[in-house]
N, CA, C and O of each residue as an XYZ file, in Angstrom:
604
protein
N      -3.195     22.635    -10.635
C      -2.413     21.811    -11.533
C      -3.197     21.630    -12.822
O      -4.392     21.340    -12.768
N      -2.589     21.785    -13.936
C      -3.280     21.702    -15.221
C      -3.548     20.255    -15.603
O      -2.908     19.328    -15.105
N      -4.509     20.088    -16.497
C      -4.842     18.750    -16.963
C      -3.697     18.095    -17.699
O      -3.512     16.881    -17.614
N      -2.920     18.898    -18.431
C      -1.788     18.341    -19.170
C      -0.724     17.790    -18.235
O      -0.068     16.798    -18.552
N      -0.552     18.430    -17.082
C       0.452     17.963    -16.123
C       0.019     16.674    -15.438
O       0.862     15.925    -14.945
N      -1.294     16.405    -15.399
C      -1.802     15.222    -14.720
C      -1.981     14.024    -15.638
O      -2.399     12.966    -15.166
N      -1.687     14.139    -16.917
C      -1.968     13.048    -17.848
C      -1.192     11.778    -17.530
O      -1.676     10.690    -17.843
N      -0.036     11.862    -16.936
C       0.738     10.678    -16.605
C       0.300     10.003    -15.322
O       0.722      8.881    -15.043
N      -0.545     10.666    -14.527
C      -0.979     10.097    -13.252
C      -2.059      9.046    -13.463
O      -2.868      9.149    -14.385
N      -2.063      8.052    -12.615
C      -2.999      6.943    -12.747
C      -4.404      7.365    -12.356
O      -4.601      8.072    -11.368
N      -5.366      6.928    -13.133
C      -6.765      7.190    -12.848
C      -7.347      6.162    -11.883
O      -6.677      5.208    -11.488
N      -8.594      6.375    -11.517
C      -9.268      5.534    -10.526
C      -9.321      4.074    -10.942
O      -8.998      3.201    -10.137
N      -9.717      3.782    -12.171
C      -9.931      2.396    -12.571
C      -8.628      1.605    -12.648
O      -8.607      0.421    -12.314
N      -7.561      2.234    -13.076
C      -6.273      1.535    -13.082
C      -5.782      1.294    -11.668
O      -5.215      0.239    -11.384
N      -5.991      2.261    -10.768
C      -5.629      2.068     -9.356
C      -6.439      0.918     -8.751
O      -5.895      0.065     -8.049
N      -7.745      0.907     -9.032
C      -8.619     -0.133     -8.489
C      -8.223     -1.510     -9.016
O      -8.226     -2.485     -8.265
N      -7.885     -1.596    -10.298
C      -7.459     -2.857    -10.903
C      -6.168     -3.352    -10.250
O      -6.054     -4.533     -9.921
N      -5.203     -2.464    -10.064
C      -3.938     -2.844     -9.425
C      -4.178     -3.298     -7.983
O      -3.596     -4.286     -7.536
N      -5.030     -2.577     -7.262
C      -5.340     -2.939     -5.873
C      -6.010     -4.310     -5.811
O      -5.682     -5.115     -4.939
N      -6.944     -4.587     -6.724
C      -7.639     -5.879     -6.725
C      -6.662     -7.027     -6.979
O      -6.750     -8.076     -6.341
N      -5.742     -6.826     -7.899
C      -4.735     -7.864     -8.176
C      -3.858     -8.087     -6.947
O      -3.587     -9.227     -6.569
N      -3.412     -6.985     -6.321
C      -2.565     -7.111     -5.136
C      -3.300     -7.793     -3.987
O      -2.721     -8.604     -3.265
N      -4.560     -7.464     -3.826
C      -5.353     -8.096     -2.771
C      -5.487     -9.596     -3.020
O      -5.403    -10.391     -2.084
N      -5.693     -9.982     -4.262
C      -5.778    -11.398     -4.615
C      -4.458    -12.113     -4.332
O      -4.450    -13.226     -3.808
N      -3.351    -11.474     -4.679
C      -2.023    -12.065     -4.423
C      -1.797    -12.255     -2.928
O      -1.349    -13.318     -2.499
N      -2.104    -11.233     -2.135
C      -1.875    -11.318     -0.697
C      -2.814    -12.330     -0.052
O      -2.406    -13.063      0.849
N      -4.066    -12.380     -0.499
C      -4.997    -13.368      0.048
C      -4.570    -14.790     -0.287
O      -4.859    -15.725      0.459
N      -3.891    -14.946     -1.394
C      -3.380    -16.264     -1.769
C      -2.145    -16.623     -0.947
O      -1.986    -17.767     -0.521
N      -1.267    -15.630     -0.725
C      -0.026    -15.899      0.003
C      -0.197    -15.919      1.518
O       0.554    -16.614      2.202
N      -1.154    -15.182      2.059
C      -1.311    -15.075      3.523
C      -1.596    -16.420      4.199
O      -1.030    -16.671      5.263
N      -2.446    -17.304      3.642
C      -2.615    -18.605      4.297
C      -1.319    -19.405      4.349
O      -1.073    -20.128      5.315
N      -0.495    -19.281      3.323
C       0.801    -19.967      3.338
C       1.683    -19.397      4.435
O       2.391    -20.137      5.117
N       1.640    -18.073      4.606
C       2.401    -17.450      5.681
C       1.778    -17.786      7.033
O       2.473    -17.837      8.048
N       0.457    -18.017      7.043
C      -0.226    -18.360      8.287
C       0.288    -19.640      8.899
O       0.331    -19.755     10.124
N       0.683    -20.610      8.086
C       1.229    -21.850      8.631
C       2.562    -21.589      9.317
O       2.915    -22.291     10.264
N       3.305    -20.593      8.854
C       4.563    -20.209      9.481
C       4.307    -19.492     10.805
O       5.086    -19.641     11.747
N       3.228    -18.718     10.888
C       2.948    -17.892     12.055
C       2.184    -18.659     13.133
O       2.093    -18.178     14.262
N       1.632    -19.834     12.827
C       0.766    -20.543     13.769
C       1.409    -20.791     15.126
O       0.702    -20.856     16.132
N       2.696    -20.927     15.179
C       3.356    -21.164     16.462
C       3.209    -19.968     17.395
O       3.221    -20.140     18.613
N       3.071    -18.763     16.853
C       2.936    -17.567     17.663
C       1.485    -17.116     17.835
O       1.243    -16.112     18.505
N       0.515    -17.818     17.256
C      -0.884    -17.403     17.318
C      -1.586    -18.155     18.430
O      -1.583    -19.385     18.471
N      -2.192    -17.390     19.336
C      -2.988    -17.970     20.412
C      -4.418    -18.157     19.904
O      -4.761    -17.609     18.856
N      -5.259    -18.908     20.607
C      -6.639    -19.102     20.154
C      -7.405    -17.781     19.970
O      -8.277    -17.709     19.104
N      -7.113    -16.761     20.737
C      -7.815    -15.483     20.623
C      -7.241    -14.563     19.575
O      -7.852    -13.536     19.278
N      -6.103    -14.876     19.002
C      -5.503    -14.014     17.993
C      -3.995    -13.990     18.106
O      -3.412    -14.716     18.911
N      -3.368    -13.163     17.304
C      -1.924    -13.000     17.285
C      -1.518    -12.170     18.498
O      -2.003    -11.051     18.669
N      -0.643    -12.698     19.333
C      -0.224    -12.004     20.546
C       0.872    -11.004     20.203
O       1.971    -11.387     19.803
N       0.564     -9.711     20.364
C       1.545     -8.671     20.105
C       2.367     -8.354     21.342
O       3.562     -8.076     21.246
N       1.727     -8.398     22.504
C       2.390     -8.043     23.758
C       1.718     -8.816     24.877
O       0.493     -8.935     24.901
N       2.503     -9.339     25.800
C       1.921    -10.068     26.917
C       2.840     -9.955     28.127
O       4.052    -10.144     28.018
N       2.252     -9.645     29.285
C       2.962     -9.728     30.558
C       1.980    -10.243     31.597
O       0.911    -10.731     31.233
N       2.304    -10.151     32.852
C       1.451    -10.714     33.896
C       0.082    -10.039     33.963
O      -0.889    -10.667     34.386
N      -0.015     -8.768     33.553
C      -1.271     -8.029     33.709
C      -1.990     -7.720     32.401
O      -3.203     -7.513     32.399
N      -1.266     -7.687     31.302
C      -1.836     -7.214     30.042
C      -1.493     -8.175     28.910
O      -0.395     -8.728     28.843
N      -2.467     -8.351     28.029
C      -2.232     -9.161     26.839
C      -2.900     -8.451     25.666
O      -4.112     -8.234     25.687
N      -2.130     -8.087     24.647
C      -2.659     -7.418     23.474
C      -2.625     -8.410     22.321
O      -1.564     -8.922     21.965
N      -3.795     -8.681     21.734
C      -3.878     -9.626     20.631
C      -4.519     -8.957     19.416
O      -5.170     -7.918     19.525
N      -4.321     -9.564     18.294
C      -4.924     -9.110     17.038
C      -5.710    -10.275     16.482
O      -5.229    -11.408     16.490
N      -6.938    -10.009     15.990
C      -7.759    -11.061     15.392
C      -7.022    -11.763     14.262
O      -6.276    -11.127     13.517
N      -7.220    -13.046     14.132
C      -6.426    -13.855     13.207
C      -6.598    -13.492     11.739
O      -5.600    -13.287     11.048
N      -7.813    -13.404     11.243
C      -8.031    -13.346      9.806
C      -7.757    -11.983      9.191
O      -6.814    -11.835      8.414
N      -8.559    -10.995      9.524
C      -8.468     -9.707      8.847
C      -7.204     -8.933      9.192
O      -6.611     -8.309      8.312
N      -6.787     -8.957     10.426
C      -5.604     -8.187     10.803
C      -4.330     -8.812     10.234
O      -3.415     -8.087      9.842
N      -4.257    -10.123     10.181
C      -3.097    -10.765      9.563
C      -3.039    -10.408      8.082
O      -1.964    -10.141      7.544
N      -4.203    -10.404      7.420
C      -4.260    -10.013      6.017
C      -3.851     -8.551      5.845
O      -3.130     -8.221      4.904
N      -4.304     -7.671      6.744
C      -3.946     -6.252      6.685
C      -2.436     -6.073      6.846
O      -1.822     -5.339      6.072
N      -1.833     -6.725      7.831
C      -0.393     -6.607      8.048
C       0.396     -7.214      6.881
O       1.430     -6.675      6.486
N      -0.088     -8.327      6.335
C       0.582     -8.943      5.189
C       0.523     -8.019      3.978
O       1.512     -7.876      3.259
N      -0.633     -7.388      3.744
C      -0.757     -6.472      2.616
C       0.140     -5.255      2.802
O       0.780     -4.805      1.852
N       0.191     -4.717      4.028
C       1.048     -3.556      4.298
C       2.515     -3.903      4.058
O       3.236     -3.137      3.418
N       2.956     -5.038      4.559
C       4.358     -5.439      4.366
C       4.654     -5.670      2.884
O       5.687     -5.234      2.376
N       3.755     -6.350      2.203
C       3.904     -6.621      0.767
C       4.041     -5.313     -0.020
O       4.969     -5.156     -0.814
N       3.123     -4.385      0.203
C       3.125     -3.125     -0.557
C       4.338     -2.270     -0.222
O       4.987     -1.744     -1.126
N       4.653     -2.123      1.054
C       5.771     -1.262      1.456
C       7.095     -1.791      0.925
O       7.883     -1.032      0.360
N       7.344     -3.076      1.100
C       8.626     -3.638      0.667
C       8.783     -3.559     -0.845
O       9.834     -3.143     -1.332
N       7.757     -3.952     -1.596
C       7.888     -3.931     -3.049
C       7.978     -2.513     -3.613
O       8.767     -2.261     -4.524
N       7.181     -1.588     -3.082
C       7.249     -0.204     -3.572
C       8.592      0.423     -3.213
O       9.163      1.158     -4.018
N       9.097      0.144     -2.026
C      10.383      0.710     -1.618
C      11.533      0.177     -2.468
O      12.439      0.931     -2.824
N      11.506     -1.107     -2.794
C      12.614     -1.710     -3.530
C      12.498     -1.559     -5.044
O      13.491     -1.280     -5.716
N      11.291     -1.742     -5.584
C      11.138     -1.743     -7.042
C      10.233     -0.640     -7.573
O      10.217     -0.385     -8.777
N       9.481      0.016     -6.698
C       8.552      1.056     -7.140
C       7.228      0.509     -7.629
O       6.371      1.279     -8.064
N       7.036     -0.809     -7.568
C       5.819     -1.442     -8.058
C       5.466     -2.658     -7.237
O       6.343     -3.348     -6.716
N       4.173     -2.919     -7.123
C       3.701     -4.201     -6.629
C       3.344     -5.036     -7.862
O       3.407     -4.533     -8.984
N       2.977     -6.282     -7.669
C       2.616     -7.120     -8.807
C       1.405     -6.542     -9.535
O       1.380     -6.526    -10.766
N       0.413     -6.073     -8.803
C      -0.758     -5.465     -9.434
C      -0.403     -4.229    -10.234
O      -0.977     -3.988    -11.297
N       0.539     -3.443     -9.734
C       0.975     -2.259    -10.479
C       1.713     -2.663    -11.755
O       1.574     -1.998    -12.782
N       2.497     -3.748    -11.704
C       3.196     -4.214    -12.901
C       2.207     -4.625    -13.974
O       2.359     -4.256    -15.139
N       1.188     -5.392    -13.585
C       0.181     -5.845    -14.542
C      -0.594     -4.656    -15.105
O      -0.941     -4.651    -16.286
N      -0.870     -3.648    -14.274
C      -1.642     -2.472    -14.692
C      -0.774     -1.398    -15.336
O      -1.280     -0.330    -15.679
N       0.507     -1.654    -15.506
C       1.466     -0.705    -16.071
C       1.484      0.604    -15.282
O       1.313      1.687    -15.840
N       1.694      0.476    -13.968
C       1.795      1.627    -13.072
C       3.060      1.496    -12.248
O       3.609      0.403    -12.112
N       3.523      2.610    -11.698
C       4.646      2.579    -10.758
C       4.560      3.798     -9.856
O       3.942      4.804    -10.203
N       5.188      3.691     -8.698
C       5.231      4.789     -7.742
C       6.560      5.505     -7.903
O       7.618      4.878     -7.930
N       6.495      6.827     -8.011
C       7.696      7.651     -8.098
C       7.586      8.755     -7.065
O       6.506      9.023     -6.538
N       8.703      9.390     -6.783
C       8.680     10.550     -5.892
C       7.967     11.692     -6.611
O       7.859     11.682     -7.838
N       7.487     12.664     -5.863
C       6.729     13.781     -6.435
C       7.546     14.554     -7.461
O       6.983     15.118     -8.400
N       8.866     14.587     -7.297
C       9.714     15.281     -8.270
C      10.144     14.360     -9.410
O      11.065     14.675    -10.164
N       9.468     13.226     -9.526
C       9.674     12.238    -10.594
C      10.979     11.471    -10.483
O      11.436     10.906    -11.477
N      11.603     11.433     -9.293
C      12.758     10.563     -9.091
C      12.284      9.118     -9.128
O      11.189      8.808     -8.659
N      13.097      8.244     -9.678
C      12.704      6.852     -9.845
C      12.615      6.106     -8.516
O      11.714      5.286     -8.342
N      13.515      6.364     -7.583
C      13.540      5.619     -6.318
C      12.654      6.271     -5.277
O      12.725      7.481     -5.064
N      11.823      5.478     -4.628
C      10.956      5.982     -3.565
C      11.607      5.746     -2.214
O      11.637      6.656     -1.385
N      12.130      4.548     -1.968
C      12.784      4.208     -0.709
C      11.787      3.835      0.378
O      10.582      4.044      0.235
N      12.304      3.285      1.459
C      11.442      2.802      2.535
C      10.723      3.928      3.272
O       9.561      3.772      3.646
N      11.391      5.052      3.487
C      10.757      6.160      4.216
C       9.511      6.662      3.521
O       8.468      6.818      4.156
N       9.603      6.918      2.219
C       8.435      7.409      1.473
C       7.392      6.316      1.271
O       6.197      6.607      1.248
N       7.821      5.067      1.123
C       6.853      3.976      0.973
C       6.031      3.818      2.246
O       4.813      3.652      2.182
N       6.687      3.868      3.401
C       5.963      3.796      4.677
C       5.056      5.008      4.824
O       3.900      4.875      5.225
N       5.572      6.191      4.502
C       4.759      7.411      4.597
C       3.562      7.339      3.659
O       2.472      7.789      4.014
N       3.748      6.783      2.475
C       2.653      6.679      1.496
C       1.501      5.859      2.055
O       0.352      6.299      2.006
N       1.788      4.682      2.581
C       0.720      3.804      3.036
C       0.173      4.213      4.400
O      -1.001      3.973      4.681
N       0.984      4.817      5.245
C       0.469      5.366      6.514
C      -0.471      6.535      6.228
O      -1.523      6.654      6.857
N      -0.096      7.399      5.281
C      -0.958      8.524      4.903
C      -2.227      8.021      4.220
O      -3.288      8.625      4.380
N      -2.138      6.931      3.465
C      -3.323      6.347      2.831
C      -4.330      5.895      3.887
O      -5.516      6.214      3.796
N      -3.860      5.158      4.882
C      -4.754      4.697      5.955
C      -5.333      5.891      6.714
O      -6.522      5.910      7.032
N      -4.491      6.887      7.004
C      -4.974      8.081      7.708
C      -6.027      8.817      6.894
O      -7.004      9.308      7.460
N      -5.850      8.905      5.570
C      -6.834      9.612      4.742
C      -8.166      8.883      4.718
O      -9.212      9.524      4.616
N      -8.153      7.557      4.810
C      -9.402      6.811      4.865
C     -10.084      6.956      6.221
O     -11.309      7.041      6.307
N      -9.276      6.982      7.275
C      -9.835      7.096      8.627
C     -10.514      8.445      8.830
O     -11.587      8.509      9.429
N      -9.906      9.521      8.341
C     -10.487     10.852      8.531
C     -11.424     11.242      7.394
O     -11.855     12.392      7.313
N     -11.742     10.290      6.516
C     -12.706     10.450      5.426
C     -12.246     11.351      4.285
O     -12.980     11.508      3.310
N     -11.072     11.941      4.369
C     -10.574     12.774      3.267
C     -10.407     11.927      2.014
O     -10.753     12.363      0.916
N      -9.881     10.729      2.173
C      -9.640      9.853      1.033
C     -10.913      9.415      0.335
O     -10.910      9.235     -0.883
N     -12.002      9.239      1.073
C     -13.257      8.808      0.468
C     -13.860      9.897     -0.417
O     -14.490      9.588     -1.428
N     -13.676     11.165     -0.051
C     -14.252     12.261     -0.830
C     -13.419     12.614     -2.060
O     -13.894     13.323     -2.948
N     -12.199     12.132     -2.117
C     -11.341     12.439     -3.264
C     -10.958     11.174     -4.021
O      -9.902     11.113     -4.649
N     -11.810     10.181     -3.958
C     -11.527      8.862     -4.517
C     -11.226      8.886     -6.012
O     -10.414      8.091     -6.485
N     -11.861      9.777     -6.761
C     -11.707      9.782     -8.214
C     -10.683     10.800     -8.705
O     -10.546     10.989     -9.914
N      -9.974     11.449     -7.817
C      -8.945     12.404     -8.239
C      -7.700     11.656     -8.695
O      -7.416     10.561     -8.210
N      -6.966     12.241     -9.614
C      -5.749     11.591    -10.107
C      -4.602     11.673     -9.100
O      -3.807     10.739     -9.003
N      -4.505     12.762     -8.355
C      -3.498     12.874     -7.296
C      -4.254     12.853     -5.975
O      -5.000     13.778     -5.655
N      -4.049     11.789     -5.218
C      -4.762     11.598     -3.964
C      -4.118     12.418     -2.845
O      -2.934     12.742     -2.929
N      -4.880     12.763     -1.794
C      -4.292     13.531     -0.684
C      -3.092     12.831     -0.049
O      -2.106     13.485      0.289
N      -3.163     11.518      0.115
C      -2.043     10.802      0.733
C      -0.793     10.854     -0.138
O       0.321     10.748      0.374
N      -0.969     11.018     -1.450
C       0.196     11.154     -2.320
C       0.850     12.522     -2.139
O       2.073     12.643     -2.202
N       0.048     13.531     -1.918
C       0.602     14.864     -1.653
C       1.355     14.854     -0.326
O       2.450     15.407     -0.224
N       0.763     14.221      0.692
C       1.374     14.185      2.025
C       2.680     13.404      2.030
O       3.635     13.796      2.701
N       2.731     12.291      1.278
C       3.934     11.453      1.279
C       4.926     11.834      0.182
O       6.003     11.245      0.089
N       4.573     12.805     -0.638
C       5.415     13.263     -1.743
C       5.763     12.126     -2.710
O       6.900     11.994     -3.163
N       4.732     11.299     -3.014
C       4.868     10.239     -4.000
C       3.718     10.368     -4.994
O       2.726     11.042     -4.716
N       3.851      9.722     -6.154
C       2.793      9.711     -7.158
C       2.728      8.335     -7.794
O       3.752      7.672     -7.957
N       1.524      7.906     -8.156
C       1.324      6.685     -8.919
C       1.140      7.114    -10.367
O       0.169      7.796    -10.696
N       2.056      6.723    -11.223
C       2.061      7.194    -12.606
C       2.005      6.012    -13.568
O       2.227      4.862    -13.187
N       1.706      6.323    -14.804
C       1.721      5.331    -15.863
C       3.138      4.785    -16.016
O       4.118      5.499    -15.802
N       3.230      3.519    -16.385
C       4.543      2.901    -16.553
C       5.378      3.548    -17.638
O       6.604      3.442    -17.623
N       4.727      4.221    -18.584
C       5.465      4.872    -19.676
C       5.773      6.343    -19.393
O       6.372      7.018    -20.230
N       5.369      6.845    -18.223
C       5.646      8.252    -17.872
C       7.146      8.441    -17.647
O       7.801      7.564    -17.083
N       7.692      9.571    -18.080
C       9.144      9.802    -17.897
C       9.506     10.006    -16.433
O       8.745     10.596    -15.667
N      10.683      9.507    -16.055
C      11.210      9.701    -14.697
C      12.650     10.146    -14.777
O      13.337      9.939    -15.777
N      13.098     10.778    -13.671
C      14.516     11.135    -13.560
C      15.222     10.049    -12.783
O      14.669      9.531    -11.813
N      16.405      9.698    -13.174
C      17.176      8.673    -12.467
C      17.999      9.272    -11.367
O      18.711      8.552    -10.667
């Protein structure tokens, strides 16, 4: 891919800035959501599954924050193409063919592929690239807010 074709794609620092803003927003909102969830939280964590023989729980702090961030990012990207951090950083998510709507399927695929790329270390080695591996896999791109899109 030529450098001219990548000029509309978001660079590392703008991505990092948007992520930091989103993390701050979710960390601020998650305790408020925590008061709503307290009825379902056991002392050992959030109970996902329980029967007479098995009980699956999730630790209260970090996993609740992780699930809140995933829900926040997926819902906002699917509906509007942006999270609050992306709006402030003048970024948006579009389909690889530059269609304006991403939808829930691609938004879920984007963030699932992001987590997978970090787990298998592919994402760590390509951290400074303009098009990340998870974006190729999910057929989405993070572009500048002024980049042209097809409706």
